[in-house]
ZAMIKOL-167297 format. One line per 8 residues: number of its first residue (from 1); their letters; for each residue x negated, y, z negated of C-alpha. Coordinates in pm, whole numbers, plus 50000, padded with zeros to 5 digits. Layout:
# ZAMIKOL-167297
NUM	A	X/Y/Z | ...
This chain:
# ZAMIKOL-167297
1	MASTNKTQ	46685/04784/26373 | 46541/04740/26021 | 46323/05068/26086 | 46700/05270/26076 | 46788/05041/25758 | 46446/05160/25581 | 46510/05501/25663 | 46865/05514/25529
9	IFLHLLLI	46779/05330/25190 | 46452/05590/25190 | 46702/05886/25267 | 46977/05718/24992 | 46684/05673/24722 | 46575/06072/24803 | 46936/06214/24756 | 46991/05982/24385
17	SITFLNRI	46609/06139/24321 | 46697/06501/24408 | 47024/06463/24227 | 46863/06328/23895 | 46610/06642/23923 | 46855/06864/23957 | 47041/06707/23616 | 46723/06730/23472
25	SATINGVY	46647/07040/23569 | 46990/07201/23446 | 47003/06954/23116 | 46657/06954/22910 | 46723/06730/22562 | 47076/06757/22608 | 47099/07128/22624 | 47238/07263/22960
33	NPSVFMLL	47088/07553/23111 | 47340/07775/23256 | 47241/08000/23549 | 47425/08297/23414 | 47394/08369/23067 | 47498/08733/22921 | 47556/08857/22613 | 47680/09229/22647
41	NCGSSSDE	47713/09448/22378 | 47979/09678/22457 | 47945/10045/22302 | 47557/10013/22315 | 47303/10162/22502 | 47007/09929/22342 | 46930/09594/22355 | 46955/09386/21998
49	LDADGRKW	46928/09051/21836 | 47254/08896/21613 | 47208/08692/21299 | 47109/08406/21501 | 46836/08539/21699 | 47054/08583/22027 | 46953/08877/22223 | 47262/09094/22326
57	IGEHSSKA	47235/09326/22622 | 47355/09696/22563 | 47604/09758/22826 | 47446/10128/22899 | 47068/10005/22925 | 46903/09957/23241 | 46895/09584/23213 | 47255/09545/23237
65	SAIGITSP	47275/09735/23557 | 46936/09502/23688 | 47115/09170/23569 | 47454/09247/23792 | 47700/09425/23549 | 47854/09772/23570 | 48041/09879/23327 | 48359/10110/23309
73	KSTPSTAS	48314/10504/23141 | 48425/10399/22750 | 48423/10597/22460 | 48146/10424/22246 | 48151/10421/21916 | 48076/10272/21563 | 48265/10105/21359 | 48358/10308/21021
81	FQDPSLPS	48340/10015/20778 | 48140/09711/20786 | 48302/09420/20666 | 48153/09155/20441 | 48279/08863/20674 | 48118/08955/20950 | 47868/08737/21037 | 47660/08975/21222
89	TVPYMKAA	47638/09327/21289 | 47564/09289/21647 | 47840/09305/21861 | 48046/09406/21623 | 47974/09708/21466 | 47969/09889/21780 | 48241/09875/22016 | 48330/10043/22378
97	IFESEATY	48702/10209/22362 | 48977/10243/22617 | 49224/10477/22688 | 49322/10433/23022 | 49217/10135/23250 | 48873/09985/23258 | 48709/09723/23426 | 48405/09545/23371
105	KFSVSKKE	48235/09389/23676 | 47981/09056/23688 | 47768/08914/23917 | 47852/08527/23917 | 47796/08260/24076 | 48017/08054/24338 | 48020/07693/24231 | 48034/07664/23820
113	RLLIRLHF	48281/07738/23570 | 48284/08057/23380 | 48257/08045/23009 | 48404/08356/22887 | 48396/08461/22505 | 48517/08800/22343 | 48463/08900/22028 | 48689/09160/21838
121	YPASYNGL	48625/09373/21481 | 48929/09529/21469 | 48828/09870/21245 | 48866/10245/21248 | 48658/10390/21618 | 48650/10789/21628 | 48964/10808/21409 | 49147/10570/21590
129	SPENGFFN	49381/10346/21396 | 49305/10001/21450 | 49765/09943/21446 | 49743/10089/21775 | 49517/09881/21970 | 49708/09723/22176 | 49618/09591/22501 | 49548/09320/22799
137	VLAFPATI	49257/09169/22944 | 49298/09032/23295 | 49032/08819/23472 | 48982/08911/23842 | 48814/08583/24005 | 48910/08739/24377 | 49026/08395/24533 | 49191/08280/24796
145	DAGSFTLL	49469/08165/24634 | 49455/08325/24261 | 49531/08664/24221 | 49479/08726/23833 | 49440/08537/23518 | 49595/08690/23225 | 49397/08603/22946 | 49529/08831/22649
153	HNFSAYIT	49893/09016/22747 | 49992/09321/22449 | 49707/09194/22246 | 49664/09312/21868 | 49337/09205/21717 | 49440/09378/21415 | 49757/09165/21409 | 49553/08864/21433
161	AQALTQGY	49323/08938/21191 | 49518/09019/20936 | 49730/08703/20976 | 49403/08486/20940 | 49236/08738/20701 | 48918/08765/20866 | 48714/09039/20943 | 48678/08964/21350
169	IIREFTLP	48832/08766/21630 | 48683/08555/21877 | 48874/08446/22214 | 48723/08185/22425 | 48832/08124/22804 | 48699/07896/23111 | 48767/07992/23448 | 48718/07773/23743
177	PINDDFLS	48498/07860/24029 | 48550/08164/24245 | 48496/08255/24597 | 48332/08553/24510 | 47996/08681/24400 | 48115/08930/24116 | 48430/08890/23828 | 48579/09096/23687
185	LTFTPAAG	48731/09191/23355 | 49003/09463/23332 | 49110/09578/22992 | 49430/09809/22994 | 49621/09981/22691 | 49949/09847/22674 | 50319/10046/22740 | 50542/10092/22522
193	NHNPFAFI	50344/10123/22198 | 50244/10421/21993 | 49931/10557/22104 | 49741/10217/22247 | 49398/10190/22330 | 49200/09879/22434 | 48895/09770/22281 | 48585/09559/22306
201	NGIELISM	48277/09459/22087 | 48112/09228/22249 | 48152/08975/22564 | 48018/08651/22679 | 47977/08546/23029 | 47796/08174/23101 | 47859/07929/23393 | 47885/07610/23282
209	PDMFPESA	47943/07234/23516 | 48266/07091/23568 | 48326/06935/23247 | 48665/06849/23373 | 48584/06639/23677 | 48855/06387/23597 | 49259/06433/23581 | 49467/06373/23205
217	AMVGFSDS	49726/06144/23206 | 50024/06372/23132 | 50168/06242/22758 | 50578/06158/22830 | 50554/06127/23189 | 50501/05793/23329 | 50189/05752/23588 | 50174/06119/23583
225	SVTIEAFA	49841/06343/23560 | 49750/06676/23548 | 49416/06773/23769 | 49240/07039/23513 | 49003/07177/23737 | 49189/07435/23909 | 49345/07559/23588 | 49225/07848/23370
233	LQTMYRLN	49188/07725/22993 | 49162/07881/22685 | 48990/07675/22378 | 49229/07625/22139 | 49051/07406/21852 | 48739/07250/21859 | 48663/06988/21552 | 48362/06780/21487
241	VGGQFIPP	48557/06503/21285 | 48426/06394/21028 | 48122/06584/21016 | 47997/06931/20935 | 48031/07271/21097 | 47839/07299/21370 | 47690/07679/21465 | 47685/07806/21811
249	NNDTGFGR	47310/07771/21815 | 47295/07403/21774 | 47539/07368/22028 | 47463/07260/22381 | 47363/07566/22518 | 47713/07686/22561 | 47719/07838/22219 | 48026/07677/22075
257	TWYDDTPY	48123/07606/21778 | 48274/07310/21618 | 48440/07294/21294 | 48520/07095/21028 | 48808/06912/21040 | 48974/06819/20724 | 49190/07169/20687 | 49401/07024/21020
265	IAGAGVGV	49504/06691/20826 | 49807/06575/20777 | 49965/06444/20529 | 49772/06296/20232 | 49648/05948/20464 | 49310/06181/20482 | 49120/05883/20558 | 48704/05830/20512
273	TAAIGPRV	48411/05994/20674 | 48147/05749/20841 | 47836/05839/20956 | 47587/05655/21213 | 47312/05488/21035 | 46910/05598/21045 | 46791/05333/21263 | 47067/05371/21459
281	KIQYPMNL	47031/05556/21804 | 47313/05762/21997 | 47279/05667/22415 | 47472/05895/22612 | 47587/05659/22907 | 47493/05788/23298 | 47793/05911/23357 | 47807/06094/23092
289	PAYIAPLD	47610/06469/23047 | 47415/06505/22702 | 47563/06879/22698 | 47932/06738/22690 | 47880/06764/22286 | 47602/06795/22020 | 47478/06472/21899 | 47577/06577/21559
297	VYRTARQM	47974/06535/21661 | 47897/06141/21790 | 47680/06073/21458 | 47969/06096/21230 | 48316/06014/21236 | 48657/05956/20990 | 48805/05585/20974 | 49115/05472/20777
305	GPDPKLNI	48953/05321/20536 | 48867/04969/20409 | 49231/04857/20283 | 49395/04706/20582 | 49721/04705/20414 | 49720/05064/20352 | 49606/05140/20684 | 49886/04966/20851
313	QYNLSWSF	50128/05178/20628 | 50017/05528/20772 | 49928/05720/21036 | 49564/05915/21070 | 49722/06272/21188 | 49606/06603/21245 | 49867/06900/21315 | 49773/07249/21505
321	QIDSNFTY	49953/07513/21557 | 49968/07635/21883 | 50196/07861/22172 | 50490/07705/22289 | 50557/07659/22688 | 50227/07570/22783 | 50055/07247/22885 | 49751/07156/22645
329	VVRLHFCE	49434/06918/22717 | 49328/06737/22382 | 49029/06567/22408 | 48927/06322/22195 | 48547/06213/22155 | 48510/05842/22056 | 48154/05678/21933 | 48144/05329/21721
337	IQLPKVNQ	47919/05363/21503 | 47967/05067/21300 | 48146/04772/21507 | 47900/04583/21751 | 48189/04391/21900 | 48492/04454/22133 | 48837/04391/21953 | 48731/04456/21610
345	RVFDIFMN	48895/04793/21588 | 49161/04876/21824 | 49438/05178/21775 | 49724/05348/21918 | 49707/05725/21990 | 50029/05972/21978 | 50086/06304/22070 | 50425/06473/21923
353	NQTAQKDV	50522/06152/21865 | 50435/06014/22246 | 50267/05738/22314 | 49945/05874/22480 | 49767/05531/22517 | 49833/05209/22329 | 49514/04940/22250 | 49229/05169/22232
361	DVIALASS	48902/05015/22196 | 48605/05256/22151 | 48358/04972/22244 | 48544/04833/22541 | 48577/05174/22678 | 48203/05254/22616 | 48038/04902/22671 | 47830/04912/22366
369	MAVPVYKD	47798/05058/21994 | 47654/05394/21924 | 47745/05545/22311 | 47978/05841/22305 | 48270/05837/22540 | 48568/06104/22532 | 48937/06073/22684 | 49163/06361/22801
377	YAIFVSQD	49563/06334/22785 | 49793/06627/22866 | 50105/06718/22693 | 50339/06993/22738 | 50454/07175/22465 | 50849/07348/22535 | 50958/07479/22185 | 50771/07285/21866
385	EQLLVELH	50455/07559/21863 | 50323/07266/21704 | 50070/06940/21801 | 50039/06658/21626 | 49831/06384/21681 | 49810/06083/21519 | 49605/05794/21546 | 49768/05461/21426
393	PSVDSKPE	49588/05061/21425 | 49699/04842/21680 | 49891/04516/21567 | 49992/04364/21908 | 49599/04340/22031 | 49536/04190/21677 | 49252/04295/21582 | 48975/04216/21331
401	FFDAILNG	48997/04537/21144 | 49336/04697/21099 | 49158/05111/21103 | 49093/05365/21371 | 48840/05603/21484 | 48774/05945/21588 | 48440/06177/21589 | 48554/06447/21775
409	MEIFKLSD	48819/06674/21923 | 48944/06937/22132 | 49232/07143/22228 | 49232/07372/22579 | 49560/07550/22684 | 49638/07539/23057 | 49713/07875/23260 | 50089/07834/23379
417	AGGNLAGL	50208/07913/23720 | 50145/08260/23717 | 49778/08214/23573 | 49906/08330/23186 | 49728/08199/22888 | 49852/08489/22678 | 50058/08378/22408 | 50212/08595/22143
425	NPKPLEIL	50064/08781/21812 | 50106/08605/21508 | 50351/08708/21236 | 50215/09048/21100 | 50110/08875/20762 | 49820/08936/20529 | 49775/08532/20526 | 49910/08357/20756
433	ENELEQQD	50246/08356/20625 | 50395/08055/20857 | 50632/07800/20638 | 50573/07462/20764 | 50792/07236/20644 | 50567/06944/20471 | 50657/06604/20610 | 50612/06324/20374
441	YSSKKLHV	50355/06084/20587 | 50349/05815/20313 | 50683/05696/20471 | 50540/05622/20771 | 50539/05265/20808 | 50378/05038/21102 | 50683/05095/21300 | 50533/05494/21454
449	IGGATFAV	50724/05621/21740 | 50559/05470/22005 | 50656/05526/22424 | 50841/05810/22543 | 51188/05803/22565 | 51205/05960/22914 | 51448/06278/22963 | 51574/06359/23344
457	AAGLIFAL	51555/06696/23224 | 51220/06695/23150 | 51102/06544/23443 | 51246/06790/23642 | 51100/07084/23477 | 50786/06902/23494 | 50796/06883/23902 | 50923/07225/23932
465	CFIVYQRK	50634/07383/23763 | 50406/07194/23988 | 50563/07276/24281 | 50557/07639/24184 | 50221/07589/24053 | 50124/07501/24450 | 50200/07836/24526 | 50012/08210/24479
473	RVVIDNAT	49961/08262/24124 | 50112/08612/24028 | 50052/08815/23721 | 50358/08757/23444 | 50480/09054/23356 | 50677/08981/23093 | 50654/09164/22710 | 50520/08984/22481
481	DVSGSGWL	50634/09160/22125 | 50488/09091/21808 | 50602/08776/21679 | 50565/08424/21747 | 50285/08225/21650 | 50008/08271/21886 | 49705/08102/21895 | 49548/08132/21564
489	PLYRNSHT	49235/07874/21547 | 49171/07865/21166 | 49155/07654/20899 | 49502/07537/20809 | 49414/07642/20421 | 49469/07994/20518 | 49818/07912/20591 | 50092/07938/20395
497	TGSKSTIS	50328/07663/20407 | 50703/07566/20315 | 51022/07509/20498 | 51104/07734/20788 | 51436/08005/20787 | 51531/08250/20969 | 51719/08550/20956 | 52016/08510/21184
505	SKSCASSQ	52022/08768/21483 | 52409/08811/21397 | 52511/08963/21102 | 52289/08808/20762 | 52609/08936/20543 | 52719/08671/20267 | 53007/08687/20033 | 52770/08485/19779
513	LSNMATSL	52495/08728/19822 | 52709/09043/19823 | 52893/08863/19469 | 52589/08794/19302 | 52372/09107/19409 | 52641/09360/19307 | 52629/09332/18947 | 52246/09265/18932
521	CRNFSIFE	52120/09543/19077 | 52182/09884/19315 | 52315/09811/19621 | 52183/10071/19894 | 52382/10151/20230 | 52174/10196/20514 | 52246/10524/20589 | 52085/10571/20275
529	IKQATKNF	51776/10328/20349 | 51741/10521/20720 | 51740/10807/20559 | 51460/10732/20311 | 51239/10609/20549 | 51333/10845/20855 | 51516/10562/21055 | 51215/10349/21007
537	DESLIIGV	50955/10549/21111 | 50613/10339/21213 | 50403/10597/21046 | 50577/10512/20694 | 50464/10152/20712 | 50245/10020/20409 | 50232/09703/20479 | 50376/09373/20646
545	GGFGKVYK	50457/09063/20475 | 50598/08727/20549 | 50951/08869/20515 | 50869/09205/20738 | 50730/09546/20739 | 50725/09758/20410 | 50783/10152/20483 | 50709/10367/20181
553	GIIDGGST	51029/10604/20117 | 51199/10822/19929 | 51558/10829/19758 | 51776/11017/19528 | 51737/11341/19681 | 51365/11329/19634 | 51309/11245/19322 | 51184/10858/19316
561	RVAIKRAN	50936/10717/19551 | 51012/10374/19625 | 50838/10083/19885 | 51148/09916/20075 | 51084/09572/20283 | 51281/09498/20536 | 51353/09198/20683 | 51207/09098/21038
569	PDSEQGLH	51448/08910/21249 | 51163/08682/21366 | 51052/08629/21041 | 50930/08349/20895 | 51093/08441/20540 | 51498/08476/20548 | 51778/08444/20354 | 51680/08204/20067
577	EFQTEIEM	51363/08400/19998 | 51605/08711/20023 | 51862/08599/19748 | 51564/08438/19526 | 51387/08769/19504 | 51711/08954/19405 | 51786/08669/19152 | 51433/08672/19022
585	LSKLRHKH	51356/09024/18975 | 51723/09189/18935 | 51695/08963/18596 | 51367/09014/18505 | 51213/09353/18294 | 50829/09327/18225 | 50557/09587/18221 | 50356/09387/18419
593	LVSLIGYC	50617/09207/18718 | 50685/09464/19002 | 51045/09651/18934 | 51338/09562/19166 | 51558/09887/19255 | 51782/09722/19463 | 51892/09589/19850 | 52038/09641/20109
601	EEDNEMCL	52294/09442/20347 | 52443/09645/20662 | 52465/09637/21012 | 52250/09294/21044 | 51952/09417/20813 | 51830/09308/20491 | 51620/09560/20294 | 51508/09547/19944
609	IYDYMSNG	51408/09835/19770 | 51065/09848/19475 | 50907/10069/19267 | 50611/10235/19463 | 50327/10120/19374 | 50046/10386/19519 | 49764/10228/19486 | 49856/09908/19663
617	TLREHLYK	49747/09544/19665 | 49432/09409/19467 | 49250/09314/19729 | 49304/09617/19924 | 49021/09739/19602 | 48771/09385/19658 | 48696/09395/20059 | 48796/09500/20370
625	TDKPALSW	48875/09838/20251 | 48715/10176/20260 | 48817/10260/19889 | 48584/10331/19568 | 48490/09956/19429 | 48694/09909/19081 | 48426/09886/18787 | 48366/09559/18611
633	KQRLEICI	48605/09691/18308 | 48892/09771/18562 | 48862/09453/18703 | 48892/09305/18364 | 49214/09513/18295 | 49374/09462/18641 | 49305/09060/18579 | 49439/09068/18200
641	GAARGLHY	49765/09280/18322 | 49853/09023/18587 | 49790/08737/18338 | 50027/08885/18112 | 50285/08898/18377 | 50293/08577/18488 | 50271/08442/18115 | 50579/08620/18077
649	LHTGAKHT	50711/08417/18357 | 50614/08125/18186 | 50748/08162/17848 | 50878/08466/17752 | 51170/08489/18026 | 51567/08274/17953 | 51352/07995/18194 | 51071/07906/18286
657	IIHRDVKT	50975/08071/18633 | 50709/07926/18831 | 50584/08223/19087 | 50418/07976/19321 | 50269/08247/19567 | 50022/08418/19295 | 49736/08550/19495 | 49564/08902/19532
665	TNILLDEN	49820/09062/19797 | 50089/08988/19556 | 49937/09180/19281 | 50017/09576/19305 | 49806/09866/19155 | 50041/10181/19031 | 49879/10506/18998 | 49688/10389/18679
673	LVAKVSDF	49601/10072/18801 | 49806/09905/18623 | 49901/09568/18718 | 50236/09432/18842 | 50293/09093/18984 | 50507/09114/19301 | 50652/08863/19595 | 50903/08618/19388
681	GLSKTAPL	51068/08482/19715 | 50875/08117/19686 | 50936/08133/19297 | 51140/07824/19169 | 51285/07777/18807 | 51260/07492/18585 | 51582/07478/18388 | 51516/07196/18139
689	LNQSHVST	51319/07237/17821 | 51156/06890/17839 | 51121/06876/18282 | 50750/06894/18315 | 50737/06982/18652 | 50978/07021/18981 | 50994/06807/19286 | 51002/07083/19554
697	VVKGSFGY	50898/07095/19916 | 50488/07225/19928 | 50477/07671/19946 | 50235/07850/19863 | 49936/07993/20045 | 49631/07806/20129 | 49325/07852/19941 | 49507/07924/19621
705	LDPEYFRR	49728/07602/19679 | 49752/07336/19365 | 49570/07074/19533 | 49782/06847/19256 | 50081/07025/19375 | 50026/06970/19762 | 49945/06610/19707 | 50243/06516/19468
713	QQLTTKSD	50478/06781/19539 | 50538/06842/19160 | 50540/07215/19078 | 50461/07275/18698 | 50313/07633/18562 | 49968/07456/18636 | 49997/07538/18974 | 50018/07911/18898
721	VYSFGVVL	49714/07860/18680 | 49509/07704/18995 | 49585/08015/19178 | 49537/08247/18917 | 49161/08115/18888 | 49103/08147/19276 | 49196/08531/19189 | 48963/08546/18950
729	FEVLCARP	48680/08406/19189 | 48784/08680/19446 | 48745/08938/19162 | 48392/08854/19062 | 48316/08803/19408 | 48480/09065/19608 | 48525/08824/19901 | 48839/08623/20080
737	ALNPSLSK	48937/08288/19891 | 48887/08157/20257 | 48664/08265/20516 | 48631/07953/20798 | 48335/08137/20991 | 48084/08062/20705 | 47906/07709/20679 | 48156/07407/20527
745	EQVSLADW	48055/07417/20177 | 48122/07804/20175 | 48425/07842/20332 | 48634/07797/20008 | 48534/08049/19745 | 48668/07840/19429 | 48422/07510/19578 | 48150/07763/19648
753	AIHNKKKG	48155/07975/19309 | 48171/07621/19089 | 47855/07499/19325 | 47670/07810/19247 | 47785/07798/18883 | 47649/07426/18826 | 47348/07512/18963 | 47325/07799/18766
761	TIFEILDP	47317/08093/19018 | 47661/08216/19029 | 47496/08566/19003 | 47373/08532/19369 | 47728/08507/19498 | 47852/08846/19282 | 48003/09143/19447 | 47643/09320/19458
769	FLKGKIKF	47872/09655/19342 | 47868/09428/19000 | 47526/09326/18947 | 47321/09444/18683 | 47657/09595/18531 | 47841/09262/18347 | 47667/09151/18029 | 47588/08787/18023
777	ECLNKFVE	47844/08689/17778 | 48113/08809/17979 | 48008/08683/18286 | 47932/08354/18114 | 48297/08337/17983 | 48464/08425/18253 | 48304/08221/18505 | 48416/07933/18272
785	LAEKCVSE	48737/08056/18241 | 48816/08055/18604 | 48653/07720/18653 | 48885/07556/18411 | 49124/07721/18596 | 49078/07571/18917 | 49014/07197/18805 | 49145/06950/19007
793	HGVDRPAM	49431/06820/18778 | 49652/07034/18609 | 49623/06888/18237 | 49253/06992/18278 | 49359/07364/18310 | 49436/07596/18020 | 49805/07698/17981 | 49856/08069/18100
801	GDVLWNLE	49844/08220/17730 | 49485/08051/17687 | 49388/08259/17983 | 49546/08585/17865 | 49304/08485/17587 | 49004/08437/17719 | 49030/08744/17934 | 49082/08983/17636
809	FALQLQGS	48747/08801/17447 | 48570/08853/17792 | 48704/09230/17773 | 48543/09240/17403 | 48226/09079/17508 | 48193/09338/17764 | 48242/09612/17549 | 48123/09954/17610
817	HEDGEASS	47857/09742/17895 | 48007/09903/18171 | 47704/10115/18379 | 47402/10072/18150 | 47139/09777/18291 | 47215/09413/18302 | 47158/09240/17973 | 46840/09068/17885
825	HESGDNGE	46985/08747/17916 | 47148/08837/18288 | 46854/08730/18493 | 46530/08645/18499 | 46196/08754/18634 | 46284/08622/18977 | 46681/08798/18979 | 46828/08442/18956
833	LLHLSNGG	47090/08417/18676 | 47018/08146/18430 | 47254/07842/18356 | 47525/07932/18217 | 47678/07731/17901 | 47937/07461/17975 | 48008/07463/17615 | 48403/07505/17499
841	DGSANEMR	48732/07421/17615 | 48870/07771/17633 | 49126/07755/17427 | 49296/08011/17183 | 49203/07800/16908 | 48846/07830/17030 | 48870/08180/17047 | 48978/08264/16715
849	EVLDDLNE	48706/08063/16570 | 48476/08255/16799 | 48658/08616/16724 | 48615/08578/16324 | 48191/08584/16381 | 48213/08841/16554 | 48132/09131/16359 | 48249/09435/16632
857	MSVFSQFV	48590/09319/16705 | 48911/09490/16798 | 49194/09275/16815 | 49384/09142/17057 | 49651/09322/17174 | 49889/09107/17289 | 49886/08842/17042 | 49727/08968/16742
865	NPKGR	49859/09380/16752 | 50207/09435/16898 | 50138/09791/16938 | 49891/09703/17223 | 49562/09866/17326
């Protein structure tokens, strides 16, 4: 008997040892060692390294077939243009093109989940227009109870990239373990589109352990939970809360990217960031593998701050745009890095104004300080297209400190009953023109909505979904139109914010609109509009915006070329913006403002007709373009023209007009590259001469949005000056105002430019085309001006008149120095720009004093010489 007990004990210890050794072999220094790790460079025949040193296997190479990859017949192609924002040429500059259904087949493990990343760079390949790239992607795991998972449906990488103002798109999915040795990924051009095709630049396939071993509590449903292991997931957001951007090569073996959480913070209460002390070491518990999240996620955190009276009056909140009618799993990562005892920091968690969990005490969960822990919550989102996560200090538990803490957050979309993960394409805007009304979170007091009001209908819907899920999965074949939110895993700074207005599906005719508009500008019939655009022929589309598509047209018997904006019924902009545009532009006439010719409101259509600008937007000439680069003199003259238009709005019109959406896509260029400010749908008028600001709901494009206006909701002309300052830096550096793919300090162009200006390294971030072509004195003045324009406080910014003076002065300083050698002051032996001067206030008085001392001076056209230059 004793011998039997000893044998059982020995076998038990042996089993524990084997389990421990398996865990050690799979995880080295907190990094997981996957059994399947494939990086496929689609459209390529050779193996290549990306910028992080990771090796991508050419899909047509011998090694690909050796490791069990079967590639379909495709048309290998190289992109016609390399976007400067691409993190690496590999895998993005080459693509596999499919004009009919094509399937990749991968040899995989049966026992592990599979992580799939799809990389897309929507460029022109073999003459194919990226606008026509609509396609579906299905994953066939060949399991007994699942036919397939729909990863993407009617997906347009081009529209998504336009909305994000990104050069490339990444979609990340995880699939449950399969009952086969192979996984198939099928790409199919989407029917119903004009000459559709499918393409793919790179595929990552990585095996991973089950990171969802437990069920997630269902928010809003008492005692209900969701078992996640059988679902396919799409990664929506992954944030290092309170910390910095973590690139894929610093992850724990899965190549995940962890973004800064700051852009997603909702409301004015941003809290404070905290970091662990140098002597405190993070210790993962035995039941939490170290690969769950990098150490850097747990080393930093966001808290509410030291003032308990203030903390009790607001929520620490994050807001995310999501697809409706899906269940989401929100994983919150915690690690107490300051307080060692239970009941020192206790808080409640809310999601979409429902209680997710009350009285969360991280020390109680983790048993000790500096020990990571996470909690999963599931929530079904039916119509909101928004997910709000909030933390608030608990009062009931009477903690020592009224505070909350969070270290990391991940949000995953769960496949529905039919195995579908596909959302809708985003609104086809050039920079996410989603207008979400900003709520005044400072008004939220202690009694935040807590506890769920359980509707019987909602309970029945959830129960029905659960029953349906038990049945065999089928592919959902509903058409996914180019509308809706889609997932845009991007910094909030690239969104447009404001109140959402829509166009009625019924007639949007308004007697008020018609009476107002008839007396101001020409009223076109819908017959004239259809005739001008060949019945809205898609080949005549020259752009898309928040209002809808823009068509090139011809009116008056072919004598006049025009641009026609046609309202999209699903547009984020609607009747109010339509009225505003007509009211503003029909009353304004200026060389540097786009001219509104007329409007059409008939048969459920709303159209605006403008002068045709043959050279498109300023942004189209700076980056993401095949057009020849603008010279520095041309850029200065364009900036001067735009400044003149804005100066007229601020001071020359009957009432002060604040544009509120100044950006490079709203500066249009005619055939002579004369700049004209456009898009007045968000503009506001300040009718009182003694009124210093307009109190209004925040609207505008993030990246260009005045931070003071965002905080105080008080709009002034200095808000336009801030946006124009960002435009100046775009013109100088030829990169987007925001680029979330870069490191945290480089995401915002304005911040990055000022950082380099102070270091004296501004020359390093100039558009390479301009290097050696700008006189030092001109560059100095231009950068000083841009820096002053983006000052934190409006009172420190120059008026638009002073901005114009400075730009004219910079042009005079440049003189004839356009294509010659760089000034002797411009660069040292090592090629680095010397420190720029910080002297002068940039005012018109300073300008006049300097001008008096210039020997070779020609007068400034708009202020001194009324005849113009």
